[in-house]
C-alpha positions in Angstrom: 2.1 7.9 -11.9 -0.6 6.3 -9.5 -0.2 6.7 -5.7 -3.4 4.7 -4.9 -2.9 2.1 -2.4 0.8 2.7 -1.7 2.7 2.9 1.7 5.6 5.1 2.7 7.7 5.2 5.7 10.2 8.2 6.4 13.7 7.6 6.0 15.1 11.2 6.8 13.6 14.2 8.3 15.0 17.4 9.8 15.2 17.8 13.5 12.2 20.3 13.2 10.0 17.6 12.0 8.0 15.2 14.1 7.5 12.2 11.1 10.0 9.3 11.7 11.1 6.0 10.7 8.3 4.5 12.7 5.7 6.6 10.8 3.9 5.0 8.2 1.6 6.9 5.5 -1.2 5.1 3.8 -2.1 6.9 0.3 -5.2 6.9 -1.6 -5.9 8.7 -5.1 -8.9 9.7 -6.7 -8.0 11.4 -10.2 -5.7 14.2 -9.1 -6.9 14.4 -5.6 -4.5 12.5 -3.2 -5.0 11.7 0.5 -3.1 9.7 3.3 -3.5 8.7 6.7 -0.4 8.4 8.9 0.8 7.3 12.1 3.5 5.8 14.2 6.3 7.3 16.6 5.5 10.8 17.4 2.3 10.8 15.6 -1.0 9.4 17.2 -3.2 10.1 13.9 -2.5 12.2 10.6 -4.3 13.1 7.6 -3.2 14.8 4.5 -5.1 16.0 1.4 -4.0 17.4 -1.6 -3.6 17.2 -5.3 -1.3 15.6 -7.8 0.4 18.0 -10.3 0.7 17.4 -13.8 4.6 16.7 -13.2 3.2 13.9 -10.7 4.4 16.4 -7.6 2.3 16.2 -4.8 1.0 19.5 -3.2 -0.9 19.3 0.1 -2.1 20.2 3.7 -1.2 18.1 6.5 -2.7 17.9 10.4 -2.1 15.3 13.1 -2.1 15.0 16.7 1.1 13.9 18.5 1.9 12.1 21.6 1.8 15.6 23.5 -1.8 15.8 22.5 -1.0 18.6 20.5 -2.5 19.5 17.0 0.0 20.3 14.3 -0.4 21.2 10.7 1.4 22.4 7.7 1.9 22.3 3.9 4.5 20.5 1.9 5.1 20.0 -1.8 6.6 16.3 -2.7 8.7 15.5 -5.7 8.9 11.9 -6.6 11.7 9.8 -8.1 11.5 6.4 -9.3 14.1 4.0 -7.4 16.0 1.1 -9.5 13.7 -1.4 -8.0 10.5 0.4 -9.2 9.6 2.0 -5.8 8.9 5.8 -5.3 10.8 8.0 -3.3 9.3 11.3 -2.4 11.7 14.3 -1.6 9.6 16.7 0.3 9.8 20.5 1.4 7.3 21.2 3.9 6.7 24.2 6.5 4.6 24.5 9.6 1.4 26.6 9.9 1.8 27.6 13.4 3.2 31.0 14.6 7.0 30.0 13.9 6.3 28.9 10.4 9.5 26.9 10.3 10.4 25.2 7.5 12.0 21.7 6.9 12.7 18.6 4.4 12.3 15.0 4.5 12.5 11.5 2.2 9.9 9.1 2.3 9.9 6.0 0.6 7.3 3.3 -0.7 7.4 0.1 1.4 6.6 -3.2 -0.8 
């Protein structure tokens, strides 16, 4: 699976997450290295970097600055599924890497 040049938007997130339907992710891929820039909604500017595993799952770390000028970051594993129209949906399990280390889940879908 090739994630390079694909854009995604959040369609679902747990309450402790900051990503929303106004957050857009723009993915780049070079070999098995994945990266993305993201912004929108509560996120002023964000970046993620990680790897594409052999099963096409993504494993990455993310950091962003939110509208409260807080720097937030965490780790995530995203599992892809192909939608009937050929777009990619990513089912995500993540955890903040702050003092509380709370966990959450989200779903993002490719924008065509």
